RORO-658976 format. One record per residue: residue number from 0; residue in three letters; x, y, z of N, C-alpha, C in turn. Coordinates in pm, 1 decimal. Example, Ala and Ser with C-alpha at 12.3 -4.5 7.8 and 13.67 -1.06 7.14 Angstrom:
<pt pos="0" code="ala" n_px="1319.0" n_py="-569.0" n_pz="780.0" ca_px="1230.0" ca_py="-450.0" ca_pz="780.0" c_px="1320.0" c_py="-330.0" c_pz="780.0"/>
<pt pos="1" code="ser" n_px="1285.0" n_py="-225.0" n_pz="708.0" ca_px="1367.0" ca_py="-106.0" ca_pz="714.0" c_px="1290.0" c_py="3.0" c_pz="787.0"/>
//
This chain:
<pt pos="0" code="met" n_px="-724.9" n_py="-1151.6" n_pz="-1874.6" ca_px="-739.4" ca_py="-1119.7" ca_pz="-2015.6" c_px="-607.3" c_py="-1066.7" c_pz="-2072.7"/>
<pt pos="1" code="leu" n_px="-541.5" n_py="-978.9" n_pz="-2000.9" ca_px="-417.5" ca_py="-920.3" ca_pz="-2051.5" c_px="-300.7" c_py="-1018.9" c_pz="-2048.1"/>
<pt pos="2" code="leu" n_px="-315.0" n_py="-1127.0" n_pz="-1973.0" ca_px="-207.9" ca_py="-1226.4" ca_pz="-1967.0" c_px="-194.7" c_py="-1304.6" c_pz="-2097.4"/>
<pt pos="3" code="ala" n_px="-294.8" n_py="-1297.6" n_pz="-2183.4" ca_px="-288.8" ca_py="-1366.9" ca_pz="-2312.4" c_px="-197.5" c_py="-1295.2" c_pz="-2411.7"/>
<pt pos="4" code="ile" n_px="-168.4" n_py="-1169.2" n_pz="-2389.4" ca_px="-90.6" ca_py="-1090.5" ca_pz="-2485.1" c_px="50.7" c_py="-1144.9" c_pz="-2506.0"/>
<pt pos="5" code="pro" n_px="129.2" n_py="-1171.8" n_pz="-2401.0" ca_px="263.9" ca_py="-1225.2" ca_pz="-2426.8" c_px="261.2" c_py="-1359.2" c_pz="-2499.9"/>
<pt pos="6" code="thr" n_px="164.8" n_py="-1441.7" n_pz="-2466.8" ca_px="151.9" ca_py="-1570.2" ca_pz="-2534.6" c_px="123.1" c_py="-1550.7" c_pz="-2682.9"/>
<pt pos="7" code="leu" n_px="33.7" n_py="-1459.7" n_pz="-2714.0" ca_px="2.0" ca_py="-1430.9" ca_pz="-2854.6" c_px="123.8" c_py="-1379.8" c_pz="-2929.9"/>
<pt pos="8" code="leu" n_px="201.6" n_py="-1295.3" n_pz="-2865.7" ca_px="317.4" ca_py="-1236.8" ca_pz="-2932.8" c_px="427.5" c_py="-1339.1" c_pz="-2958.4"/>
<pt pos="9" code="ile" n_px="426.0" n_py="-1448.6" n_pz="-2885.8" ca_px="526.0" ca_py="-1553.1" ca_pz="-2906.2" c_px="474.6" c_py="-1662.2" c_pz="-2999.4"/>
<pt pos="10" code="ile" n_px="354.5" n_py="-1709.7" n_pz="-2974.5" ca_px="301.8" ca_py="-1826.0" ca_pz="-3045.3" c_px="262.5" c_py="-1794.8" c_pz="-3190.3"/>
<pt pos="11" code="ser" n_px="196.8" n_py="-1681.9" n_pz="-3213.8" ca_px="148.0" ca_py="-1651.8" ca_pz="-3349.0" c_px="259.3" c_py="-1645.8" c_pz="-3454.2"/>
<pt pos="12" code="pro" n_px="367.4" n_py="-1572.9" n_pz="-3429.6" ca_px="475.3" ca_py="-1573.7" ca_pz="-3529.9" c_px="540.4" c_py="-1710.7" c_pz="-3547.2"/>
<pt pos="13" code="leu" n_px="551.5" n_py="-1787.0" n_pz="-3438.1" ca_px="609.3" ca_py="-1920.9" ca_pz="-3449.1" c_px="523.1" c_py="-2012.3" c_pz="-3534.7"/>
<pt pos="14" code="val" n_px="393.0" n_py="-2007.0" n_pz="-3513.4" ca_px="302.3" ca_py="-2088.5" ca_pz="-3594.4" c_px="310.6" c_py="-2046.2" c_pz="-3740.4"/>
<pt pos="15" code="gly" n_px="311.9" n_py="-1915.2" n_pz="-3766.1" ca_px="324.4" ca_py="-1867.0" ca_pz="-3902.9" c_px="453.3" c_py="-1912.1" c_pz="-3968.6"/>
<pt pos="16" code="phe" n_px="562.8" n_py="-1906.2" n_pz="-3893.5" ca_px="691.8" ca_py="-1948.3" ca_pz="-3948.0" c_px="691.9" c_py="-2097.9" c_pz="-3980.5"/>
<pt pos="17" code="phe" n_px="643.2" n_py="-2179.7" n_pz="-3888.7" ca_px="646.5" ca_py="-2323.9" ca_pz="-3911.8" c_px="550.9" c_py="-2367.1" c_pz="-4023.5"/>
<pt pos="18" code="leu" n_px="436.6" n_py="-2299.7" n_pz="-4035.7" ca_px="348.6" ca_py="-2329.9" ca_pz="-4149.0" c_px="413.4" c_py="-2286.4" c_pz="-4280.3"/>
<pt pos="19" code="gly" n_px="480.8" n_py="-2171.7" n_pz="-4279.2" ca_px="553.7" ca_py="-2127.6" ca_pz="-4397.7" c_px="667.3" c_py="-2221.7" c_pz="-4432.8"/>
<pt pos="20" code="asp" n_px="737.0" n_py="-2271.9" n_pz="-4330.7" ca_px="844.9" ca_py="-2367.2" ca_pz="-4353.0" c_px="791.5" c_py="-2497.4" c_pz="-4412.9"/>
<pt pos="21" code="leu" n_px="677.1" n_py="-2539.8" n_pz="-4364.8" ca_px="612.3" ca_py="-2659.4" ca_pz="-4421.2" c_px="579.3" c_py="-2637.3" c_pz="-4568.9"/>
<pt pos="22" code="gly" n_px="527.0" n_py="-2518.7" n_pz="-4600.6" ca_px="499.1" ca_py="-2485.0" ca_pz="-4740.0" c_px="625.8" c_py="-2476.2" c_pz="-4823.6"/>
<pt pos="23" code="asp" n_px="732.9" n_py="-2421.8" n_pz="-4764.3" ca_px="861.1" ca_py="-2414.3" ca_pz="-4835.6" c_px="912.3" c_py="-2553.0" c_pz="-4872.1"/>
<pt pos="24" code="arg" n_px="901.5" n_py="-2645.7" n_pz="-4778.5" ca_px="949.0" ca_py="-2781.4" ca_pz="-4807.7" c_px="863.4" c_py="-2849.2" c_pz="-4914.5"/>
<pt pos="25" code="arg" n_px="734.2" n_py="-2820.7" n_pz="-4912.8" ca_px="644.5" ca_py="-2885.2" ca_pz="-5009.2" c_px="660.8" c_py="-2826.2" c_pz="-5149.7"/>
<pt pos="26" code="phe" n_px="672.9" n_py="-2693.6" n_pz="-5157.3" ca_px="676.8" ca_py="-2627.0" ca_pz="-5287.5" c_px="817.0" c_py="-2582.9" c_pz="-5330.0"/>
<pt pos="27" code="his" n_px="918.0" n_py="-2610.8" n_pz="-5248.9" ca_px="1057.8" ca_py="-2577.1" ca_pz="-5279.0" c_px="1075.5" c_py="-2427.6" c_pz="-5306.7"/>
<pt pos="28" code="thr" n_px="1022.8" n_py="-2345.3" n_pz="-5217.0" ca_px="1030.5" ca_py="-2200.2" ca_pz="-5232.6" c_px="1111.2" c_py="-2134.0" c_pz="-5121.7"/>
<pt pos="29" code="ser" n_px="1197.9" n_py="-2209.9" n_pz="-5059.3" ca_px="1271.3" ca_py="-2161.5" ca_pz="-4942.0" c_px="1343.0" c_py="-2030.5" c_pz="-4971.2"/>
<pt pos="30" code="pro" n_px="1340.9" n_py="-1934.5" n_pz="-4889.2" ca_px="1280.2" ca_py="-1911.5" ca_pz="-4758.8" c_px="1155.0" c_py="-1824.6" c_pz="-4765.5"/>
<pt pos="31" code="trp" n_px="1096.6" n_py="-1808.6" n_pz="-4881.6" ca_px="992.6" ca_py="-1706.8" ca_pz="-4901.5" c_px="864.7" c_py="-1732.7" c_pz="-4824.2"/>
<pt pos="32" code="leu" n_px="816.4" n_py="-1853.4" n_pz="-4821.2" ca_px="693.5" ca_py="-1880.2" ca_pz="-4746.9" c_px="716.9" c_py="-1873.1" c_pz="-4596.5"/>
<pt pos="33" code="ser" n_px="836.9" n_py="-1908.8" n_pz="-4551.7" ca_px="868.9" ca_py="-1896.3" ca_pz="-4408.9" c_px="866.4" c_py="-1749.8" c_pz="-4366.3"/>
<pt pos="34" code="ile" n_px="923.7" n_py="-1665.0" n_pz="-4447.7" ca_px="924.9" ca_py="-1521.6" ca_pz="-4416.9" c_px="783.8" c_py="-1464.8" c_pz="-4421.0"/>
<pt pos="35" code="ala" n_px="707.7" n_py="-1503.2" n_pz="-4522.1" ca_px="569.1" ca_py="-1455.9" ca_pz="-4532.3" c_px="486.3" c_py="-1504.8" c_pz="-4413.8"/>
<pt pos="36" code="gly" n_px="505.2" n_py="-1630.3" n_pz="-4374.1" ca_px="432.6" ca_py="-1682.9" ca_pz="-4258.3" c_px="469.7" c_py="-1610.7" c_pz="-4130.6"/>
<pt pos="37" code="leu" n_px="596.4" n_py="-1578.4" n_pz="-4114.4" ca_px="642.2" ca_py="-1505.0" ca_pz="-3996.7" c_px="578.5" c_py="-1366.4" c_pz="-3992.0"/>
<pt pos="38" code="ile" n_px="577.7" n_py="-1299.1" n_pz="-4105.8" ca_px="516.9" ca_py="-1165.6" ca_pz="-4111.8" c_px="367.9" c_py="-1173.4" c_pz="-4083.9"/>
<pt pos="39" code="leu" n_px="299.8" n_py="-1270.1" n_pz="-4143.9" ca_px="156.5" ca_py="-1285.0" ca_pz="-4118.0" c_px="129.0" c_py="-1319.6" c_pz="-3971.9"/>
<pt pos="40" code="gly" n_px="218.6" n_py="-1395.8" n_pz="-3910.5" ca_px="204.3" ca_py="-1426.9" ca_pz="-3768.4" c_px="214.6" c_py="-1302.3" c_pz="-3682.2"/>
<pt pos="41" code="phe" n_px="310.2" n_py="-1214.7" n_pz="-3714.0" ca_px="322.1" ca_py="-1089.8" ca_pz="-3639.8" c_px="199.8" c_py="-1000.5" c_pz="-3660.5"/>
<pt pos="42" code="val" n_px="148.8" n_py="-996.4" n_pz="-3782.4" ca_px="30.3" ca_py="-915.0" ca_pz="-3811.1" c_px="-90.2" c_py="-969.2" c_pz="-3735.3"/>
<pt pos="43" code="ala" n_px="-107.7" n_py="-1100.8" n_pz="-3736.8" ca_px="-219.7" ca_py="-1162.1" ca_pz="-3665.1" c_px="-208.4" c_py="-1138.0" c_pz="-3514.3"/>
<pt pos="44" code="ala" n_px="-86.9" n_py="-1148.7" n_pz="-3461.0" ca_px="-66.5" ca_py="-1124.3" ca_pz="-3318.2" c_px="-97.0" c_py="-978.9" c_pz="-3283.6"/>
<pt pos="45" code="gly" n_px="-51.5" n_py="-886.9" n_pz="-3366.2" ca_px="-78.4" ca_py="-745.4" ca_pz="-3341.6" c_px="-226.5" c_py="-714.2" c_pz="-3344.6"/>
<pt pos="46" code="arg" n_px="-296.9" n_py="-774.9" n_pz="-3438.5" ca_px="-441.9" ca_py="-753.2" ca_pz="-3447.7" c_px="-512.8" c_py="-806.9" c_pz="-3324.0"/>
<pt pos="47" code="glu" n_px="-477.3" n_py="-925.3" n_pz="-3280.6" ca_px="-540.0" ca_py="-983.7" ca_pz="-3162.6" c_px="-507.8" c_py="-904.5" c_pz="-3036.3"/>
<pt pos="48" code="val" n_px="-384.8" n_py="-856.5" n_pz="-3024.3" ca_px="-348.0" ca_py="-773.5" ca_pz="-2909.5" c_px="-432.5" c_py="-647.0" c_pz="-2908.3"/>
<pt pos="49" code="trp" n_px="-450.2" n_py="-586.0" n_pz="-3023.3" ca_px="-531.7" ca_py="-465.1" ca_pz="-3033.3" c_px="-675.7" c_py="-493.6" c_pz="-2991.4"/>
<pt pos="50" code="leu" n_px="-732.7" n_py="-604.9" n_pz="-3037.3" ca_px="-869.9" ca_py="-639.0" ca_pz="-3000.9" c_px="-882.5" c_py="-667.3" c_pz="-2850.8"/>
<pt pos="51" code="ile" n_px="-786.9" n_py="-737.4" n_pz="-2793.7" ca_px="-789.7" ca_py="-764.0" ca_pz="-2649.5" c_px="-779.0" c_py="-633.5" c_pz="-2571.5"/>
<pt pos="52" code="tyr" n_px="-691.7" n_py="-545.7" n_pz="-2615.1" ca_px="-674.5" ca_py="-417.7" ca_pz="-2546.8" c_px="-802.4" c_py="-333.6" c_pz="-2553.8"/>
<pt pos="53" code="arg" n_px="-867.9" n_py="-333.8" n_pz="-2669.0" ca_px="-995.0" ca_py="-260.4" ca_pz="-2681.3" c_px="-1100.2" c_py="-316.6" c_pz="-2587.2"/>
<pt pos="54" code="arg" n_px="-1110.5" n_py="-451.3" n_pz="-2579.1" ca_px="-1206.0" ca_py="-513.2" ca_pz="-2486.4" c_px="-1172.9" c_py="-478.0" c_pz="-2341.9"/>
<pt pos="55" code="tyr" n_px="-1044.0" n_py="-474.8" n_pz="-2310.2" ca_px="-1001.8" ca_py="-437.8" ca_pz="-2175.5" c_px="-1042.8" c_py="-294.3" c_pz="-2142.7"/>
<pt pos="56" code="leu" n_px="-1021.9" n_py="-202.0" n_pz="-2236.2" ca_px="-1059.6" ca_py="-63.5" ca_pz="-2212.7" c_px="-1210.1" c_py="-48.5" c_pz="-2196.7"/>
<pt pos="57" code="glu" n_px="-1285.8" n_py="-121.3" n_pz="-2276.7" ca_px="-1431.8" ca_py="-115.1" ca_pz="-2264.4" c_px="-1478.3" c_py="-166.8" c_pz="-2128.1"/>
<pt pos="58" code="ser" n_px="-1414.6" n_py="-273.7" n_pz="-2079.7" ca_px="-1453.8" ca_py="-326.9" ca_pz="-1949.6" c_px="-1414.6" c_py="-231.5" c_pz="-1836.9"/>
<pt pos="59" code="gln" n_px="-1307.2" n_py="-153.9" n_pz="-1853.8" ca_px="-1265.4" ca_py="-57.5" ca_pz="-1752.2" c_px="-1357.4" c_py="64.0" c_pz="-1747.3"/>
<pt pos="60" code="glu" n_px="-1419.6" n_py="97.5" n_pz="-1860.8" ca_px="-1509.9" ca_py="212.5" ca_pz="-1864.1" c_px="-1639.5" c_py="184.4" c_pz="-1791.1"/>
<pt pos="61" code="arg" n_px="-1678.5" n_py="57.2" n_pz="-1786.6" ca_px="-1804.4" ca_py="21.4" ca_pz="-1719.9" c_px="-1788.9" c_py="23.7" c_pz="-1574.6"/>
//
């Protein structure tokens, strides 16, 4: 379960950045959507890491 954390911390921001870059190319807003996507990717990764860590702690208490 904890092995998913490094993957999340790498993949989520990359996906956010590339989706933002795709939006930048479509709407000609460079670099704003790329930056927003990167930030949202980090936020999503942090949230998922927190949820995984909480599940891990709950399983350790049992």
